[in-house]
A tleap script that builds the chain and sets N, CA, C and O, in Angstrom:
source leaprc.protein.ff14SB
mol = sequence {
  NMET TRP PHE ARG SER GLY ASN GLU VAL SER
  HIE ARG GLN TRP ARG ASP VAL LEU GLY GLU
  LEU LYS VAL GLN ARG ALA THR ILE ASP VAL
  PRO THR LEU ARG VAL CYS ALA ALA GLU VAL
  GLY VAL THR ASP LEU PHE GLU LYS ALA GLN
  LEU ALA ALA SER CYS CGLY
}
set mol.1.N position { 5.022 -10.181 5.737 }
set mol.1.CA position { 3.859 -9.613 6.481 }
set mol.1.C position { 3.818 -10.337 7.858 }
set mol.1.O position { 3.653 -9.687 8.890 }
set mol.2.N position { 3.958 -11.597 7.866 }
set mol.2.CA position { 3.921 -12.416 9.072 }
set mol.2.C position { 4.966 -12.008 10.084 }
set mol.2.O position { 4.701 -11.873 11.279 }
set mol.3.N position { 6.198 -11.813 9.547 }
set mol.3.CA position { 7.350 -11.379 10.360 }
set mol.3.C position { 7.076 -9.999 10.912 }
set mol.3.O position { 7.382 -9.747 12.077 }
set mol.4.N position { 6.505 -9.082 10.121 }
set mol.4.CA position { 6.237 -7.748 10.579 }
set mol.4.C position { 5.155 -7.777 11.618 }
set mol.4.O position { 5.299 -7.137 12.659 }
set mol.5.N position { 4.070 -8.495 11.385 }
set mol.5.CA position { 2.959 -8.539 12.345 }
set mol.5.C position { 3.351 -9.179 13.649 }
set mol.5.O position { 2.663 -9.010 14.656 }
set mol.6.N position { 4.453 -9.920 13.649 }
set mol.6.CA position { 4.924 -10.609 14.900 }
set mol.6.C position { 6.050 -9.714 15.507 }
set mol.6.O position { 6.911 -10.226 16.221 }
set mol.7.N position { 6.046 -8.383 15.226 }
set mol.7.CA position { 7.047 -7.497 15.758 }
set mol.7.C position { 8.487 -7.779 15.368 }
set mol.7.O position { 9.433 -7.357 16.034 }
set mol.8.N position { 8.622 -8.513 14.257 }
set mol.8.CA position { 9.949 -8.700 13.655 }
set mol.8.C position { 10.939 -9.452 14.632 }
set mol.8.O position { 12.132 -9.148 14.652 }
set mol.9.N position { 10.440 -10.391 15.403 }
set mol.9.CA position { 11.257 -11.068 16.383 }
set mol.9.C position { 11.533 -12.571 16.050 }
set mol.9.O position { 12.368 -13.193 16.707 }
set mol.10.N position { 10.854 -13.140 15.058 }
set mol.10.CA position { 11.051 -14.532 14.821 }
set mol.10.C position { 12.257 -14.745 13.978 }
set mol.10.O position { 12.284 -14.387 12.800 }
set mol.11.N position { 13.266 -15.333 14.578 }
set mol.11.CA position { 14.494 -15.615 13.888 }
set mol.11.C position { 14.259 -16.708 12.881 }
set mol.11.O position { 14.912 -16.748 11.839 }
set mol.12.N position { 13.307 -17.622 13.186 }
set mol.12.CA position { 12.968 -18.729 12.240 }
set mol.12.C position { 12.390 -18.166 10.945 }
set mol.12.O position { 12.774 -18.553 9.842 }
set mol.13.N position { 11.451 -17.239 11.125 }
set mol.13.CA position { 10.736 -16.607 9.857 }
set mol.13.C position { 11.848 -15.873 8.969 }
set mol.13.O position { 11.930 -16.044 7.753 }
set mol.14.N position { 12.658 -15.076 9.673 }
set mol.14.CA position { 13.687 -14.343 8.985 }
set mol.14.C position { 14.620 -15.249 8.253 }
set mol.14.O position { 14.946 -15.031 7.087 }
set mol.15.N position { 15.061 -16.303 8.972 }
set mol.15.CA position { 16.019 -17.306 8.324 }
set mol.15.C position { 15.377 -17.930 7.147 }
set mol.15.O position { 16.023 -18.174 6.128 }
set mol.16.N position { 14.060 -18.204 7.276 }
set mol.16.CA position { 13.290 -18.895 6.102 }
set mol.16.C position { 13.271 -17.909 4.960 }
set mol.16.O position { 13.488 -18.352 3.832 }
set mol.17.N position { 13.037 -16.635 5.123 }
set mol.17.CA position { 12.993 -15.672 4.078 }
set mol.17.C position { 14.356 -15.629 3.403 }
set mol.17.O position { 14.436 -15.740 2.180 }
set mol.18.N position { 15.417 -15.471 4.162 }
set mol.18.CA position { 16.758 -15.388 3.590 }
set mol.18.C position { 17.115 -16.620 2.876 }
set mol.18.O position { 17.761 -16.530 1.832 }
set mol.19.N position { 16.732 -17.844 3.371 }
set mol.19.CA position { 16.970 -19.050 2.714 }
set mol.19.C position { 16.339 -19.125 1.360 }
set mol.19.O position { 16.969 -19.543 0.388 }
set mol.20.N position { 15.112 -18.726 1.294 }
set mol.20.CA position { 14.457 -18.699 0.011 }
set mol.20.C position { 15.050 -17.749 -1.033 }
set mol.20.O position { 15.140 -18.056 -2.222 }
set mol.21.N position { 15.438 -16.613 -0.537 }
set mol.21.CA position { 16.093 -15.656 -1.440 }
set mol.21.C position { 17.468 -16.194 -1.941 }
set mol.21.O position { 17.853 -15.938 -3.082 }
set mol.22.N position { 18.158 -16.897 -1.125 }
set mol.22.CA position { 19.403 -17.516 -1.477 }
set mol.22.C position { 19.271 -18.596 -2.475 }
set mol.22.O position { 19.940 -18.604 -3.508 }
set mol.23.N position { 18.332 -19.589 -2.143 }
set mol.23.CA position { 18.079 -20.716 -3.014 }
set mol.23.C position { 17.474 -20.320 -4.366 }
set mol.23.O position { 17.786 -20.933 -5.387 }
set mol.24.N position { 16.613 -19.301 -4.375 }
set mol.24.CA position { 15.914 -18.952 -5.581 }
set mol.24.C position { 16.605 -17.746 -6.302 }
set mol.24.O position { 16.029 -17.129 -7.198 }
set mol.25.N position { 17.780 -17.459 -5.900 }
set mol.25.CA position { 18.535 -16.280 -6.422 }
set mol.25.C position { 18.494 -16.161 -7.938 }
set mol.25.O position { 18.245 -15.092 -8.494 }
set mol.26.N position { 18.743 -17.283 -8.583 }
set mol.26.CA position { 18.870 -17.258 -10.059 }
set mol.26.C position { 17.497 -17.097 -10.853 }
set mol.26.O position { 17.454 -16.680 -12.010 }
set mol.27.N position { 16.439 -17.453 -10.151 }
set mol.27.CA position { 15.132 -17.469 -10.786 }
set mol.27.C position { 14.137 -16.525 -10.210 }
set mol.27.O position { 13.037 -16.389 -10.745 }
set mol.28.N position { 14.484 -15.856 -9.125 }
set mol.28.CA position { 13.575 -14.967 -8.417 }
set mol.28.C position { 13.218 -13.757 -9.212 }
set mol.28.O position { 14.121 -13.174 -9.813 }
set mol.29.N position { 12.012 -13.330 -9.274 }
set mol.29.CA position { 11.506 -12.161 -10.065 }
set mol.29.C position { 11.539 -10.921 -9.095 }
set mol.29.O position { 10.510 -10.577 -8.515 }
set mol.30.N position { 12.651 -10.296 -8.936 }
set mol.30.CA position { 12.861 -9.216 -8.022 }
set mol.30.C position { 11.927 -8.104 -8.253 }
set mol.30.O position { 11.297 -7.652 -7.297 }
set mol.31.N position { 11.773 -7.593 -9.508 }
set mol.31.CA position { 10.843 -6.478 -9.718 }
set mol.31.C position { 9.440 -6.772 -9.302 }
set mol.31.O position { 8.780 -5.885 -8.761 }
set mol.32.N position { 8.930 -7.981 -9.522 }
set mol.32.CA position { 7.617 -8.321 -9.141 }
set mol.32.C position { 7.445 -8.381 -7.617 }
set mol.32.O position { 6.444 -7.921 -7.068 }
set mol.33.N position { 8.492 -8.985 -6.926 }
set mol.33.CA position { 8.501 -9.055 -5.489 }
set mol.33.C position { 8.502 -7.633 -4.850 }
set mol.33.O position { 7.841 -7.372 -3.845 }
set mol.34.N position { 9.303 -6.714 -5.515 }
set mol.34.CA position { 9.321 -5.307 -5.020 }
set mol.34.C position { 7.944 -4.737 -5.050 }
set mol.34.O position { 7.517 -4.125 -4.071 }
set mol.35.N position { 7.236 -4.906 -6.115 }
set mol.35.CA position { 5.808 -4.374 -6.266 }
set mol.35.C position { 5.001 -4.990 -5.194 }
set mol.35.O position { 4.322 -4.259 -4.472 }
set mol.36.N position { 5.014 -6.288 -5.022 }
set mol.36.CA position { 4.246 -6.942 -4.033 }
set mol.36.C position { 4.583 -6.485 -2.617 }
set mol.36.O position { 3.677 -6.275 -1.810 }
set mol.37.N position { 5.798 -6.336 -2.316 }
set mol.37.CA position { 6.295 -5.860 -1.035 }
set mol.37.C position { 5.773 -4.430 -0.765 }
set mol.37.O position { 5.393 -4.122 0.364 }
set mol.38.N position { 5.753 -3.605 -1.738 }
set mol.38.CA position { 5.204 -2.221 -1.639 }
set mol.38.C position { 3.749 -2.248 -1.338 }
set mol.38.O position { 3.253 -1.482 -0.512 }
set mol.39.N position { 3.046 -3.148 -2.021 }
set mol.39.CA position { 1.546 -3.210 -1.876 }
set mol.39.C position { 1.173 -3.653 -0.447 }
set mol.39.O position { 0.096 -3.291 0.028 }
set mol.40.N position { 2.001 -4.401 0.233 }
set mol.40.CA position { 1.653 -4.864 1.553 }
set mol.40.C position { 2.495 -4.102 2.644 }
set mol.40.O position { 2.393 -4.408 3.832 }
set mol.41.N position { 3.281 -3.160 2.230 }
set mol.41.CA position { 3.918 -2.289 3.155 }
set mol.41.C position { 5.170 -2.890 3.848 }
set mol.41.O position { 5.460 -2.589 5.005 }
set mol.42.N position { 5.918 -3.772 3.079 }
set mol.42.CA position { 7.091 -4.381 3.651 }
set mol.42.C position { 8.317 -4.125 2.765 }
set mol.42.O position { 9.254 -4.922 2.801 }
set mol.43.N position { 8.347 -3.080 1.996 }
set mol.43.CA position { 9.454 -2.826 1.106 }
set mol.43.C position { 10.741 -2.711 1.843 }
set mol.43.O position { 11.784 -3.135 1.345 }
set mol.44.N position { 10.699 -2.154 3.005 }
set mol.44.CA position { 11.988 -1.985 3.847 }
set mol.44.C position { 12.513 -3.422 4.241 }
set mol.44.O position { 13.717 -3.676 4.240 }
set mol.45.N position { 11.595 -4.300 4.560 }
set mol.45.CA position { 12.070 -5.662 4.957 }
set mol.45.C position { 12.580 -6.420 3.734 }
set mol.45.O position { 13.543 -7.182 3.822 }
set mol.46.N position { 11.921 -6.204 2.587 }
set mol.46.CA position { 12.384 -6.878 1.383 }
set mol.46.C position { 13.809 -6.457 0.993 }
set mol.46.O position { 14.656 -7.290 0.670 }
set mol.47.N position { 14.039 -5.173 1.032 }
set mol.47.CA position { 15.337 -4.587 0.731 }
set mol.47.C position { 16.375 -5.103 1.767 }
set mol.47.O position { 17.483 -5.485 1.391 }
set mol.48.N position { 16.037 -5.110 2.966 }
set mol.48.CA position { 16.893 -5.598 4.040 }
set mol.48.C position { 17.272 -7.091 3.852 }
set mol.48.O position { 18.414 -7.516 4.025 }
set mol.49.N position { 16.209 -7.847 3.482 }
set mol.49.CA position { 16.340 -9.315 3.242 }
set mol.49.C position { 17.316 -9.566 2.070 }
set mol.49.O position { 18.224 -10.392 2.165 }
set mol.50.N position { 17.099 -8.822 0.958 }
set mol.50.CA position { 17.961 -8.922 -0.206 }
set mol.50.C position { 19.394 -8.690 0.123 }
set mol.50.O position { 20.277 -9.421 -0.327 }
set mol.51.N position { 19.634 -7.669 0.911 }
set mol.51.CA position { 21.044 -7.357 1.334 }
set mol.51.C position { 21.633 -8.484 2.103 }
set mol.51.O position { 22.729 -8.960 1.808 }
set mol.52.N position { 20.872 -8.930 3.135 }
set mol.52.CA position { 21.292 -9.953 4.061 }
set mol.52.C position { 21.527 -11.252 3.263 }
set mol.52.O position { 22.540 -11.907 3.508 }
set mol.53.N position { 20.697 -11.643 2.370 }
set mol.53.CA position { 20.792 -12.844 1.610 }
set mol.53.C position { 22.040 -12.829 0.706 }
set mol.53.O position { 22.670 -13.867 0.507 }
set mol.54.N position { 22.391 -11.673 0.169 }
set mol.54.CA position { 23.512 -11.611 -0.762 }
set mol.54.C position { 24.877 -11.573 -0.010 }
set mol.54.O position { 25.935 -11.806 -0.595 }
set mol.55.N position { 24.803 -11.271 1.304 }
set mol.55.CA position { 26.058 -11.206 2.033 }
set mol.55.C position { 26.334 -12.520 2.787 }
set mol.55.O position { 27.450 -12.725 3.263 }
set mol.56.N position { 25.380 -13.369 2.897 }
set mol.56.CA position { 25.629 -14.560 3.704 }
set mol.56.C position { 25.618 -15.659 2.942 }
set mol.56.O position { 25.810 -16.764 3.449 }
savepdb mol mol.pdb
quit
């Protein structure tokens, strides 16, 4: 939400999100995060971050 509200321009915030997804890959509860992302209107960013984290 913070990244979105800042017009999606903070490379630091995006890098932090990707880092968390990479580090927590084995234990992250993706279904729950999907629900939370939908509730706050950032499903598109969550899906984009998941793709980016799995490729890098």
